[in-house]
PDB file of N, CA, C, O and CB in Angstrom:
ATOM      1  N   MET A   1      43.556 171.369   3.957  1.00  0.00           N
ATOM      2  CA  MET A   1      44.195 170.116   4.282  1.00  0.00           C
ATOM      3  C   MET A   1      45.309 169.884   3.265  1.00  0.00           C
ATOM      4  O   MET A   1      45.114 170.037   2.059  1.00  0.00           O
ATOM      5  CB  MET A   1      43.168 168.939   4.289  1.00  0.00           C
ATOM      6  N   ASN A   2      46.453 169.521   3.770  1.00  0.00           N
ATOM      7  CA  ASN A   2      47.609 169.235   2.933  1.00  0.00           C
ATOM      8  C   ASN A   2      48.257 167.968   3.480  1.00  0.00           C
ATOM      9  O   ASN A   2      48.685 167.933   4.633  1.00  0.00           O
ATOM     10  CB  ASN A   2      48.626 170.443   2.908  1.00  0.00           C
ATOM     11  N   ILE A   3      48.328 166.930   2.653  1.00  0.00           N
ATOM     12  CA  ILE A   3      48.914 165.653   3.065  1.00  0.00           C
ATOM     13  C   ILE A   3      50.003 165.296   2.065  1.00  0.00           C
ATOM     14  O   ILE A   3      49.789 165.360   0.855  1.00  0.00           O
ATOM     15  CB  ILE A   3      47.829 164.518   3.152  1.00  0.00           C
ATOM     16  N   SER A   4      51.165 164.920   2.572  1.00  0.00           N
ATOM     17  CA  SER A   4      52.283 164.534   1.715  1.00  0.00           C
ATOM     18  C   SER A   4      52.777 163.153   2.104  1.00  0.00           C
ATOM     19  O   SER A   4      52.815 162.801   3.283  1.00  0.00           O
ATOM     20  CB  SER A   4      53.427 165.562   1.806  1.00  0.00           C
ATOM     21  N   GLY A   5      53.158 162.369   1.090  1.00  0.00           N
ATOM     22  CA  GLY A   5      53.789 161.074   1.306  1.00  0.00           C
ATOM     23  C   GLY A   5      55.285 161.227   1.093  1.00  0.00           C
ATOM     24  O   GLY A   5      55.723 161.797   0.095  1.00  0.00           O
ATOM     25  N   ILE A   6      56.061 160.719   2.032  1.00  0.00           N
ATOM     26  CA  ILE A   6      57.516 160.858   1.987  1.00  0.00           C
ATOM     27  C   ILE A   6      58.157 159.501   2.197  1.00  0.00           C
ATOM     28  O   ILE A   6      57.747 158.734   3.068  1.00  0.00           O
ATOM     29  CB  ILE A   6      58.015 161.865   3.049  1.00  0.00           C
ATOM     30  N   VAL A   7      59.176 159.211   1.382  1.00  0.00           N
ATOM     31  CA  VAL A   7      59.990 158.011   1.570  1.00  0.00           C
ATOM     32  C   VAL A   7      61.326 158.460   2.150  1.00  0.00           C
ATOM     33  O   VAL A   7      62.032 159.285   1.569  1.00  0.00           O
ATOM     34  CB  VAL A   7      60.184 157.216   0.216  1.00  0.00           C
ATOM     35  N   VAL A   8      61.649 157.903   3.295  1.00  0.00           N
ATOM     36  CA  VAL A   8      62.900 158.209   3.987  1.00  0.00           C
ATOM     37  C   VAL A   8      63.819 157.022   3.832  1.00  0.00           C
ATOM     38  O   VAL A   8      63.406 155.882   4.048  1.00  0.00           O
ATOM     39  CB  VAL A   8      62.662 158.542   5.494  1.00  0.00           C
ATOM     40  N   HIS A   9      65.064 157.272   3.460  1.00  0.00           N
ATOM     41  CA  HIS A   9      66.057 156.203   3.385  1.00  0.00           C
ATOM     42  C   HIS A   9      67.063 156.457   4.493  1.00  0.00           C
ATOM     43  O   HIS A   9      67.731 157.491   4.524  1.00  0.00           O
ATOM     44  CB  HIS A   9      66.755 156.144   1.969  1.00  0.00           C
ATOM     45  N   ALA A  10      67.159 155.491   5.405  1.00  0.00           N
ATOM     46  CA  ALA A  10      68.036 155.614   6.561  1.00  0.00           C
ATOM     47  C   ALA A  10      69.057 154.485   6.559  1.00  0.00           C
ATOM     48  O   ALA A  10      68.903 153.486   5.857  1.00  0.00           O
ATOM     49  CB  ALA A  10      67.222 155.606   7.869  1.00  0.00           C
ATOM     50  N   ARG A  11      70.092 154.664   7.353  1.00  0.00           N
ATOM     51  CA  ARG A  11      71.014 153.545   7.555  1.00  0.00           C
ATOM     52  C   ARG A  11      70.217 152.415   8.203  1.00  0.00           C
ATOM     53  O   ARG A  11      69.474 152.655   9.155  1.00  0.00           O
ATOM     54  CB  ARG A  11      72.260 153.963   8.446  1.00  0.00           C
ATOM     55  N   PRO A  12      70.362 151.173   7.697  1.00  0.00           N
ATOM     56  CA  PRO A  12      69.534 150.068   8.215  1.00  0.00           C
ATOM     57  C   PRO A  12      69.566 149.935   9.734  1.00  0.00           C
ATOM     58  O   PRO A  12      68.536 149.643  10.341  1.00  0.00           O
ATOM     59  CB  PRO A  12      69.986 148.768   7.603  1.00  0.00           C
ATOM     60  N   GLY A  13      70.691 150.136  10.346  1.00  0.00           N
ATOM     61  CA  GLY A  13      70.774 150.006  11.808  1.00  0.00           C
ATOM     62  C   GLY A  13      70.091 151.131  12.551  1.00  0.00           C
ATOM     63  O   GLY A  13      69.804 150.998  13.741  1.00  0.00           O
ATOM     64  N   ASP A  14      69.824 152.236  11.877  1.00  0.00           N
ATOM     65  CA  ASP A  14      69.207 153.401  12.512  1.00  0.00           C
ATOM     66  C   ASP A  14      67.707 153.496  12.275  1.00  0.00           C
ATOM     67  O   ASP A  14      67.050 154.349  12.871  1.00  0.00           O
ATOM     68  CB  ASP A  14      69.863 154.651  12.017  1.00  0.00           C
ATOM     69  N   SER A  15      67.151 152.649  11.425  1.00  0.00           N
ATOM     70  CA  SER A  15      65.766 152.840  10.988  1.00  0.00           C
ATOM     71  C   SER A  15      64.740 152.700  12.111  1.00  0.00           C
ATOM     72  O   SER A  15      63.768 153.455  12.129  1.00  0.00           O
ATOM     73  CB  SER A  15      65.446 151.856   9.906  1.00  0.00           C
ATOM     74  N   ALA A  16      64.912 151.780  13.035  1.00  0.00           N
ATOM     75  CA  ALA A  16      63.919 151.603  14.104  1.00  0.00           C
ATOM     76  C   ALA A  16      63.883 152.822  15.022  1.00  0.00           C
ATOM     77  O   ALA A  16      62.807 153.332  15.333  1.00  0.00           O
ATOM     78  CB  ALA A  16      64.229 150.335  14.925  1.00  0.00           C
ATOM     79  N   GLY A  17      65.042 153.287  15.451  1.00  0.00           N
ATOM     80  CA  GLY A  17      65.097 154.470  16.304  1.00  0.00           C
ATOM     81  C   GLY A  17      64.618 155.715  15.583  1.00  0.00           C
ATOM     82  O   GLY A  17      63.954 156.570  16.170  1.00  0.00           O
ATOM     83  N   LEU A  18      64.955 155.810  14.315  1.00  0.00           N
ATOM     84  CA  LEU A  18      64.525 156.949  13.513  1.00  0.00           C
ATOM     85  C   LEU A  18      63.009 156.946  13.346  1.00  0.00           C
ATOM     86  O   LEU A  18      62.382 158.005  13.388  1.00  0.00           O
ATOM     87  CB  LEU A  18      65.213 156.931  12.141  1.00  0.00           C
ATOM     88  N   ALA A  19      62.420 155.783  13.160  1.00  0.00           N
ATOM     89  CA  ALA A  19      60.959 155.688  13.041  1.00  0.00           C
ATOM     90  C   ALA A  19      60.286 156.198  14.311  1.00  0.00           C
ATOM     91  O   ALA A  19      59.252 156.862  14.234  1.00  0.00           O
ATOM     92  CB  ALA A  19      60.528 154.231  12.759  1.00  0.00           C
ATOM     93  N   ASP A  20      60.852 155.900  15.474  1.00  0.00           N
ATOM     94  CA  ASP A  20      60.303 156.412  16.733  1.00  0.00           C
ATOM     95  C   ASP A  20      60.382 157.931  16.783  1.00  0.00           C
ATOM     96  O   ASP A  20      59.432 158.593  17.200  1.00  0.00           O
ATOM     97  CB  ASP A  20      61.047 155.808  17.930  1.00  0.00           C
ATOM     98  N   THR A  21      61.516 158.483  16.358  1.00  0.00           N
ATOM     99  CA  THR A  21      61.688 159.937  16.317  1.00  0.00           C
ATOM    100  C   THR A  21      60.680 160.575  15.374  1.00  0.00           C
ATOM    101  O   THR A  21      60.061 161.585  15.707  1.00  0.00           O
ATOM    102  CB  THR A  21      63.115 160.299  15.885  1.00  0.00           C
ATOM    103  N   LEU A  22      60.519 159.988  14.203  1.00  0.00           N
ATOM    104  CA  LEU A  22      59.573 160.514  13.218  1.00  0.00           C
ATOM    105  C   LEU A  22      58.149 160.491  13.755  1.00  0.00           C
ATOM    106  O   LEU A  22      57.400 161.448  13.561  1.00  0.00           O
ATOM    107  CB  LEU A  22      59.653 159.712  11.917  1.00  0.00           C
ATOM    108  N   GLN A  23      57.767 159.415  14.426  1.00  0.00           N
ATOM    109  CA  GLN A  23      56.402 159.270  14.943  1.00  0.00           C
ATOM    110  C   GLN A  23      56.075 160.363  15.955  1.00  0.00           C
ATOM    111  O   GLN A  23      54.910 160.734  16.102  1.00  0.00           O
ATOM    112  CB  GLN A  23      56.219 157.890  15.586  1.00  0.00           C
ATOM    113  N   ARG A  24      57.072 160.878  16.647  1.00  0.00           N
ATOM    114  CA  ARG A  24      56.850 161.915  17.653  1.00  0.00           C
ATOM    115  C   ARG A  24      56.768 163.322  17.046  1.00  0.00           C
ATOM    116  O   ARG A  24      56.421 164.272  17.747  1.00  0.00           O
ATOM    117  CB  ARG A  24      57.958 161.870  18.685  1.00  0.00           C
ATOM    118  N   MET A  25      57.081 163.464  15.765  1.00  0.00           N
ATOM    119  CA  MET A  25      57.009 164.769  15.115  1.00  0.00           C
ATOM    120  C   MET A  25      55.558 165.139  14.837  1.00  0.00           C
ATOM    121  O   MET A  25      54.772 164.276  14.446  1.00  0.00           O
ATOM    122  CB  MET A  25      57.823 164.772  13.808  1.00  0.00           C
ATOM    123  N   PRO A  26      55.182 166.412  15.031  1.00  0.00           N
ATOM    124  CA  PRO A  26      53.788 166.820  14.795  1.00  0.00           C
ATOM    125  C   PRO A  26      53.350 166.566  13.352  1.00  0.00           C
ATOM    126  O   PRO A  26      54.038 166.946  12.405  1.00  0.00           O
ATOM    127  CB  PRO A  26      53.611 168.302  15.131  1.00  0.00           C
ATOM    128  N   GLY A  27      52.200 165.919  13.203  1.00  0.00           N
ATOM    129  CA  GLY A  27      51.628 165.686  11.888  1.00  0.00           C
ATOM    130  C   GLY A  27      52.188 164.501  11.130  1.00  0.00           C
ATOM    131  O   GLY A  27      51.746 164.234  10.012  1.00  0.00           O
ATOM    132  N   VAL A  28      53.159 163.769  11.705  1.00  0.00           N
ATOM    133  CA  VAL A  28      53.814 162.654  11.008  1.00  0.00           C
ATOM    134  C   VAL A  28      53.221 161.328  11.459  1.00  0.00           C
ATOM    135  O   VAL A  28      53.049 161.088  12.654  1.00  0.00           O
ATOM    136  CB  VAL A  28      55.339 162.668  11.261  1.00  0.00           C
ATOM    137  N   ASP A  29      52.911 160.468  10.490  1.00  0.00           N
ATOM    138  CA  ASP A  29      52.509 159.084  10.759  1.00  0.00           C
ATOM    139  C   ASP A  29      53.475 158.169  10.031  1.00  0.00           C
ATOM    140  O   ASP A  29      53.729 158.345   8.839  1.00  0.00           O
ATOM    141  CB  ASP A  29      51.028 158.811  10.313  1.00  0.00           C
ATOM    142  N   VAL A  30      54.019 157.184  10.753  1.00  0.00           N
ATOM    143  CA  VAL A  30      54.917 156.194  10.153  1.00  0.00           C
ATOM    144  C   VAL A  30      54.071 155.005   9.728  1.00  0.00           C
ATOM    145  O   VAL A  30      53.303 154.469  10.528  1.00  0.00           O
ATOM    146  CB  VAL A  30      56.054 155.756  11.153  1.00  0.00           C
ATOM    147  N   HIS A  31      54.207 154.587   8.470  1.00  0.00           N
ATOM    148  CA  HIS A  31      53.397 153.500   7.942  1.00  0.00           C
ATOM    149  C   HIS A  31      54.183 152.209   7.753  1.00  0.00           C
ATOM    150  O   HIS A  31      53.650 151.126   7.991  1.00  0.00           O
ATOM    151  CB  HIS A  31      52.789 153.911   6.638  1.00  0.00           C
ATOM    152  N   THR A  32      55.434 152.304   7.331  1.00  0.00           N
ATOM    153  CA  THR A  32      56.234 151.107   7.055  1.00  0.00           C
ATOM    154  C   THR A  32      57.696 151.380   7.357  1.00  0.00           C
ATOM    155  O   THR A  32      58.219 152.454   7.058  1.00  0.00           O
ATOM    156  CB  THR A  32      56.065 150.656   5.586  1.00  0.00           C
ATOM    157  N   VAL A  33      58.350 150.386   7.958  1.00  0.00           N
ATOM    158  CA  VAL A  33      59.802 150.412   8.155  1.00  0.00           C
ATOM    159  C   VAL A  33      60.321 149.088   7.610  1.00  0.00           C
ATOM    160  O   VAL A  33      59.908 148.023   8.067  1.00  0.00           O
ATOM    161  CB  VAL A  33      60.204 150.622   9.690  1.00  0.00           C
ATOM    162  N   THR A  34      61.232 149.151   6.628  1.00  0.00           N
ATOM    163  CA  THR A  34      61.772 147.934   6.030  1.00  0.00           C
ATOM    164  C   THR A  34      63.144 147.613   6.622  1.00  0.00           C
ATOM    165  O   THR A  34      63.796 148.473   7.215  1.00  0.00           O
ATOM    166  CB  THR A  34      61.870 148.080   4.498  1.00  0.00           C
ATOM    167  N   ASP A  35      63.566 146.370   6.453  1.00  0.00           N
ATOM    168  CA  ASP A  35      64.856 145.926   6.975  1.00  0.00           C
ATOM    169  C   ASP A  35      66.042 146.633   6.327  1.00  0.00           C
ATOM    170  O   ASP A  35      67.115 146.730   6.924  1.00  0.00           O
ATOM    171  CB  ASP A  35      64.995 144.443   6.782  1.00  0.00           C
ATOM    172  N   ASP A  36      65.846 147.127   5.106  1.00  0.00           N
ATOM    173  CA  ASP A  36      66.957 147.790   4.418  1.00  0.00           C
ATOM    174  C   ASP A  36      66.998 149.300   4.660  1.00  0.00           C
ATOM    175  O   ASP A  36      67.775 150.001   4.011  1.00  0.00           O
ATOM    176  CB  ASP A  36      66.868 147.524   2.935  1.00  0.00           C
ATOM    177  N   GLY A  37      66.179 149.814   5.581  1.00  0.00           N
ATOM    178  CA  GLY A  37      66.276 151.206   6.000  1.00  0.00           C
ATOM    179  C   GLY A  37      65.281 152.170   5.382  1.00  0.00           C
ATOM    180  O   GLY A  37      65.384 153.377   5.602  1.00  0.00           O
ATOM    181  N   ARG A  38      64.321 151.674   4.616  1.00  0.00           N
ATOM    182  CA  ARG A  38      63.314 152.576   4.055  1.00  0.00           C
ATOM    183  C   ARG A  38      62.156 152.748   5.033  1.00  0.00           C
ATOM    184  O   ARG A  38      61.691 151.790   5.650  1.00  0.00           O
ATOM    185  CB  ARG A  38      62.798 152.043   2.700  1.00  0.00           C
ATOM    186  N   ILE A  39      61.706 153.987   5.155  1.00  0.00           N
ATOM    187  CA  ILE A  39      60.595 154.319   6.044  1.00  0.00           C
ATOM    188  C   ILE A  39      59.594 155.135   5.232  1.00  0.00           C
ATOM    189  O   ILE A  39      59.959 156.126   4.599  1.00  0.00           O
ATOM    190  CB  ILE A  39      61.085 155.110   7.323  1.00  0.00           C
ATOM    191  N   VAL A  40      58.334 154.714   5.255  1.00  0.00           N
ATOM    192  CA  VAL A  40      57.285 155.436   4.541  1.00  0.00           C
ATOM    193  C   VAL A  40      56.461 156.190   5.572  1.00  0.00           C
ATOM    194  O   VAL A  40      55.949 155.611   6.530  1.00  0.00           O
ATOM    195  CB  VAL A  40      56.387 154.466   3.691  1.00  0.00           C
ATOM    196  N   ILE A  41      56.346 157.509   5.351  1.00  0.00           N
ATOM    197  CA  ILE A  41      55.585 158.343   6.275  1.00  0.00           C
ATOM    198  C   ILE A  41      54.607 159.221   5.491  1.00  0.00           C
ATOM    199  O   ILE A  41      54.790 159.477   4.301  1.00  0.00           O
ATOM    200  CB  ILE A  41      56.535 159.217   7.137  1.00  0.00           C
ATOM    201  N   THR A  42      53.566 159.674   6.190  1.00  0.00           N
ATOM    202  CA  THR A  42      52.726 160.739   5.670  1.00  0.00           C
ATOM    203  C   THR A  42      52.836 161.909   6.631  1.00  0.00           C
ATOM    204  O   THR A  42      53.057 161.744   7.831  1.00  0.00           O
ATOM    205  CB  THR A  42      51.239 160.274   5.496  1.00  0.00           C
ATOM    206  N   VAL A  43      52.674 163.099   6.060  1.00  0.00           N
ATOM    207  CA  VAL A  43      52.771 164.328   6.842  1.00  0.00           C
ATOM    208  C   VAL A  43      51.537 165.164   6.556  1.00  0.00           C
ATOM    209  O   VAL A  43      51.229 165.456   5.400  1.00  0.00           O
ATOM    210  CB  VAL A  43      54.080 165.120   6.509  1.00  0.00           C
ATOM    211  N   GLU A  44      50.831 165.550   7.615  1.00  0.00           N
ATOM    212  CA  GLU A  44      49.701 166.468   7.494  1.00  0.00           C
ATOM    213  C   GLU A  44      50.132 167.820   8.021  1.00  0.00           C
ATOM    214  O   GLU A  44      50.910 167.908   8.971  1.00  0.00           O
ATOM    215  CB  GLU A  44      48.449 165.941   8.262  1.00  0.00           C
ATOM    216  N   ASP A  45      49.617 168.888   7.395  1.00  0.00           N
ATOM    217  CA  ASP A  45      49.969 170.197   7.919  1.00  0.00           C
ATOM    218  C   ASP A  45      49.353 170.366   9.301  1.00  0.00           C
ATOM    219  O   ASP A  45      48.240 169.911   9.566  1.00  0.00           O
ATOM    220  CB  ASP A  45      49.500 171.322   6.965  1.00  0.00           C
ATOM    221  N   THR A  46      50.100 171.026  10.167  1.00  0.00           N
ATOM    222  CA  THR A  46      49.668 171.312  11.528  1.00  0.00           C
ATOM    223  C   THR A  46      49.970 172.780  11.800  1.00  0.00           C
ATOM    224  O   THR A  46      50.705 173.405  11.036  1.00  0.00           O
ATOM    225  CB  THR A  46      50.377 170.374  12.574  1.00  0.00           C
ATOM    226  N   PRO A  47      49.422 173.338  12.865  1.00  0.00           N
ATOM    227  CA  PRO A  47      49.777 174.724  13.196  1.00  0.00           C
ATOM    228  C   PRO A  47      51.281 174.902  13.450  1.00  0.00           C
ATOM    229  O   PRO A  47      51.820 175.988  13.237  1.00  0.00           O
ATOM    230  CB  PRO A  47      48.996 175.177  14.425  1.00  0.00           C
ATOM    231  N   GLU A  48      51.956 173.838  13.903  1.00  0.00           N
ATOM    232  CA  GLU A  48      53.387 173.926  14.199  1.00  0.00           C
ATOM    233  C   GLU A  48      54.262 173.804  12.949  1.00  0.00           C
ATOM    234  O   GLU A  48      55.313 174.439  12.869  1.00  0.00           O
ATOM    235  CB  GLU A  48      53.769 172.851  15.189  1.00  0.00           C
ATOM    236  N   ASN A  49      53.840 172.996  11.978  1.00  0.00           N
ATOM    237  CA  ASN A  49      54.673 172.714  10.811  1.00  0.00           C
ATOM    238  C   ASN A  49      53.826 172.489   9.572  1.00  0.00           C
ATOM    239  O   ASN A  49      52.713 171.967   9.640  1.00  0.00           O
ATOM    240  CB  ASN A  49      55.553 171.497  11.067  1.00  0.00           C
ATOM    241  N   GLU A  50      54.376 172.893   8.446  1.00  0.00           N
ATOM    242  CA  GLU A  50      53.785 172.574   7.154  1.00  0.00           C
ATOM    243  C   GLU A  50      54.644 171.484   6.522  1.00  0.00           C
ATOM    244  O   GLU A  50      55.828 171.388   6.843  1.00  0.00           O
ATOM    245  CB  GLU A  50      53.687 173.846   6.227  1.00  0.00           C
ATOM    246  N   PRO A  51      54.080 170.648   5.621  1.00  0.00           N
ATOM    247  CA  PRO A  51      54.836 169.531   5.057  1.00  0.00           C
ATOM    248  C   PRO A  51      56.214 169.878   4.478  1.00  0.00           C
ATOM    249  O   PRO A  51      57.158 169.125   4.717  1.00  0.00           O
ATOM    250  CB  PRO A  51      54.029 168.906   4.001  1.00  0.00           C
ATOM    251  N   PRO A  52      56.382 170.981   3.726  1.00  0.00           N
ATOM    252  CA  PRO A  52      57.731 171.264   3.221  1.00  0.00           C
ATOM    253  C   PRO A  52      58.752 171.504   4.343  1.00  0.00           C
ATOM    254  O   PRO A  52      59.908 171.095   4.241  1.00  0.00           O
ATOM    255  CB  PRO A  52      57.689 172.478   2.306  1.00  0.00           C
ATOM    256  N   GLU A  53      58.308 172.165   5.402  1.00  0.00           N
ATOM    257  CA  GLU A  53      59.185 172.397   6.551  1.00  0.00           C
ATOM    258  C   GLU A  53      59.502 171.074   7.251  1.00  0.00           C
ATOM    259  O   GLU A  53      60.641 170.836   7.652  1.00  0.00           O
ATOM    260  CB  GLU A  53      58.530 173.388   7.545  1.00  0.00           C
ATOM    261  N   THR A  54      58.498 170.223   7.392  1.00  0.00           N
ATOM    262  CA  THR A  54      58.716 168.922   8.014  1.00  0.00           C
ATOM    263  C   THR A  54      59.684 168.088   7.182  1.00  0.00           C
ATOM    264  O   THR A  54      60.552 167.415   7.738  1.00  0.00           O
ATOM    265  CB  THR A  54      57.383 168.177   8.188  1.00  0.00           C
ATOM    266  N   LEU A  55      59.544 168.124   5.848  1.00  0.00           N
ATOM    267  CA  LEU A  55      60.464 167.395   4.976  1.00  0.00           C
ATOM    268  C   LEU A  55      61.896 167.851   5.212  1.00  0.00           C
ATOM    269  O   LEU A  55      62.796 167.017   5.304  1.00  0.00           O
ATOM    270  CB  LEU A  55      60.082 167.588   3.500  1.00  0.00           C
ATOM    271  N   MET A  56      62.124 169.138   5.312  1.00  0.00           N
ATOM    272  CA  MET A  56      63.478 169.643   5.562  1.00  0.00           C
ATOM    273  C   MET A  56      63.986 169.182   6.928  1.00  0.00           C
ATOM    274  O   MET A  56      65.160 168.840   7.070  1.00  0.00           O
ATOM    275  CB  MET A  56      63.504 171.182   5.479  1.00  0.00           C
ATOM    276  N   ASN A  57      63.107 169.172   7.934  1.00  0.00           N
ATOM    277  CA  ASN A  57      63.503 168.695   9.262  1.00  0.00           C
ATOM    278  C   ASN A  57      63.860 167.214   9.231  1.00  0.00           C
ATOM    279  O   ASN A  57      64.820 166.795   9.878  1.00  0.00           O
ATOM    280  CB  ASN A  57      62.380 168.943  10.277  1.00  0.00           C
ATOM    281  N   VAL A  58      63.100 166.424   8.490  1.00  0.00           N
ATOM    282  CA  VAL A  58      63.374 164.986   8.361  1.00  0.00           C
ATOM    283  C   VAL A  58      64.724 164.770   7.679  1.00  0.00           C
ATOM    284  O   VAL A  58      65.516 163.936   8.118  1.00  0.00           O
ATOM    285  CB  VAL A  58      62.244 164.279   7.561  1.00  0.00           C
ATOM    286  N   GLN A  59      64.986 165.519   6.609  1.00  0.00           N
ATOM    287  CA  GLN A  59      66.244 165.374   5.877  1.00  0.00           C
ATOM    288  C   GLN A  59      67.453 165.662   6.761  1.00  0.00           C
ATOM    289  O   GLN A  59      68.540 165.141   6.508  1.00  0.00           O
ATOM    290  CB  GLN A  59      66.257 166.299   4.671  1.00  0.00           C
ATOM    291  N   ASN A  60      67.278 166.484   7.791  1.00  0.00           N
ATOM    292  CA  ASN A  60      68.389 166.866   8.663  1.00  0.00           C
ATOM    293  C   ASN A  60      68.536 165.998   9.907  1.00  0.00           C
ATOM    294  O   ASN A  60      69.429 166.242  10.719  1.00  0.00           O
ATOM    295  CB  ASN A  60      68.222 168.283   9.080  1.00  0.00           C
ATOM    296  N   LEU A  61      67.684 164.993  10.075  1.00  0.00           N
ATOM    297  CA  LEU A  61      67.794 164.109  11.236  1.00  0.00           C
ATOM    298  C   LEU A  61      69.019 163.202  11.112  1.00  0.00           C
ATOM    299  O   LEU A  61      69.340 162.745  10.015  1.00  0.00           O
ATOM    300  CB  LEU A  61      66.516 163.260  11.390  1.00  0.00           C
ATOM    301  N   PRO A  62      69.700 162.941  12.220  1.00  0.00           N
ATOM    302  CA  PRO A  62      70.827 161.998  12.182  1.00  0.00           C
ATOM    303  C   PRO A  62      70.363 160.621  11.720  1.00  0.00           C
ATOM    304  O   PRO A  62      69.325 160.134  12.166  1.00  0.00           O
ATOM    305  CB  PRO A  62      71.496 161.893  13.568  1.00  0.00           C
ATOM    306  N   GLY A  63      71.117 160.001  10.841  1.00  0.00           N
ATOM    307  CA  GLY A  63      70.785 158.673  10.340  1.00  0.00           C
ATOM    308  C   GLY A  63      70.011 158.677   9.040  1.00  0.00           C
ATOM    309  O   GLY A  63      69.867 157.631   8.408  1.00  0.00           O
ATOM    310  N   VAL A  64      69.502 159.846   8.618  1.00  0.00           N
ATOM    311  CA  VAL A  64      68.760 159.936   7.364  1.00  0.00           C
ATOM    312  C   VAL A  64      69.748 160.119   6.214  1.00  0.00           C
ATOM    313  O   VAL A  64      70.544 161.057   6.209  1.00  0.00           O
ATOM    314  CB  VAL A  64      67.731 161.108   7.404  1.00  0.00           C
ATOM    315  N   LEU A  65      69.686 159.212   5.241  1.00  0.00           N
ATOM    316  CA  LEU A  65      70.516 159.334   4.046  1.00  0.00           C
ATOM    317  C   LEU A  65      69.820 160.204   3.002  1.00  0.00           C
ATOM    318  O   LEU A  65      70.469 160.998   2.321  1.00  0.00           O
ATOM    319  CB  LEU A  65      70.832 157.942   3.460  1.00  0.00           C
ATOM    320  N   SER A  66      68.499 160.056   2.876  1.00  0.00           N
ATOM    321  CA  SER A  66      67.718 160.890   1.965  1.00  0.00           C
ATOM    322  C   SER A  66      66.253 160.828   2.370  1.00  0.00           C
ATOM    323  O   SER A  66      65.812 159.895   3.041  1.00  0.00           O
ATOM    324  CB  SER A  66      67.901 160.436   0.489  1.00  0.00           C
ATOM    325  N   ALA A  67      65.515 161.843   1.948  1.00  0.00           N
ATOM    326  CA  ALA A  67      64.068 161.874   2.156  1.00  0.00           C
ATOM    327  C   ALA A  67      63.475 162.604   0.965  1.00  0.00           C
ATOM    328  O   ALA A  67      63.910 163.702   0.616  1.00  0.00           O
ATOM    329  CB  ALA A  67      63.678 162.573   3.523  1.00  0.00           C
ATOM    330  N   ALA A  68      62.470 161.983   0.338  1.00  0.00           N
ATOM    331  CA  ALA A  68      61.877 162.565  -0.859  1.00  0.00           C
ATOM    332  C   ALA A  68      60.359 162.542  -0.771  1.00  0.00           C
ATOM    333  O   ALA A  68      59.756 161.535  -0.400  1.00  0.00           O
ATOM    334  CB  ALA A  68      62.347 161.819  -2.110  1.00  0.00           C
ATOM    335  N   MET A  69      59.755 163.672  -1.119  1.00  0.00           N
ATOM    336  CA  MET A  69      58.308 163.731  -1.195  1.00  0.00           C
ATOM    337  C   MET A  69      57.877 163.039  -2.492  1.00  0.00           C
ATOM    338  O   MET A  69      58.336 163.401  -3.576  1.00  0.00           O
ATOM    339  CB  MET A  69      57.794 165.212  -1.135  1.00  0.00           C
ATOM    340  N   VAL A  70      57.000 162.048  -2.374  1.00  0.00           N
ATOM    341  CA  VAL A  70      56.573 161.294  -3.545  1.00  0.00           C
ATOM    342  C   VAL A  70      55.087 161.490  -3.851  1.00  0.00           C
ATOM    343  O   VAL A  70      54.590 161.029  -4.879  1.00  0.00           O
ATOM    344  CB  VAL A  70      56.866 159.823  -3.344  1.00  0.00           C
ATOM    345  N   TYR A  71      54.388 162.174  -2.954  1.00  0.00           N
ATOM    346  CA  TYR A  71      52.957 162.400  -3.170  1.00  0.00           C
ATOM    347  C   TYR A  71      52.546 163.626  -2.382  1.00  0.00           C
ATOM    348  O   TYR A  71      53.037 163.851  -1.276  1.00  0.00           O
ATOM    349  CB  TYR A  71      52.109 161.156  -2.751  1.00  0.00           C
ATOM    350  N   ASN A  72      51.640 164.426  -2.947  1.00  0.00           N
ATOM    351  CA  ASN A  72      51.093 165.568  -2.238  1.00  0.00           C
ATOM    352  C   ASN A  72      49.645 165.742  -2.633  1.00  0.00           C
ATOM    353  O   ASN A  72      49.301 165.682  -3.813  1.00  0.00           O
ATOM    354  CB  ASN A  72      51.900 166.846  -2.530  1.00  0.00           C
ATOM    355  N   TYR A  73      48.797 165.959  -1.643  1.00  0.00           N
ATOM    356  CA  TYR A  73      47.373 166.205  -1.862  1.00  0.00           C
ATOM    357  C   TYR A  73      46.994 167.464  -1.100  1.00  0.00           C
ATOM    358  O   TYR A  73      47.304 167.596   0.084  1.00  0.00           O
ATOM    359  CB  TYR A  73      46.499 164.983  -1.410  1.00  0.00           C
ATOM    360  N   CYS A  74      46.336 168.370  -1.766  1.00  0.00           N
ATOM    361  CA  CYS A  74      45.921 169.619  -1.133  1.00  0.00           C
ATOM    362  C   CYS A  74      44.459 169.871  -1.477  1.00  0.00           C
ATOM    363  O   CYS A  74      44.060 169.767  -2.637  1.00  0.00           O
ATOM    364  CB  CYS A  74      46.818 170.815  -1.590  1.00  0.00           C
ATOM    365  N   ASP A  75      43.661 170.202  -0.462  1.00  0.00           N
ATOM    366  CA  ASP A  75      42.242 170.467  -0.645  1.00  0.00           C
ATOM    367  C   ASP A  75      41.785 171.375   0.480  1.00  0.00           C
ATOM    368  O   ASP A  75      42.375 171.387   1.560  1.00  0.00           O
ATOM    369  CB  ASP A  75      41.412 169.148  -0.676  1.00  0.00           C
ATOM    370  N   GLU A  76      40.746 172.125   0.224  1.00  0.00           N
ATOM    371  CA  GLU A  76      40.175 172.972   1.270  1.00  0.00           C
ATOM    372  C   GLU A  76      39.219 172.156   2.055  1.00  0.00           C
ATOM    373  O   GLU A  76      38.608 172.659   2.998  1.00  0.00           O
ATOM    374  CB  GLU A  76      39.484 174.215   0.698  1.00  0.00           C
TER     375      GLU A  76
END
């Protein structure tokens, strides 16, 4: 099991639509969307994607200004 916490900073006008896109990604759960464009997500590893790969995919989404992994937990 591998779980990562990621903070995404998006353009404020894009955050709601971006949160919907993120929620549809395998292994991603959206926890908070703020008015100033911050989105807090967790990512679990899945057969389709591992958290580092998902982080890179998130960073490349339109409307994302930055995305940073702030927490990682790994256990068997």
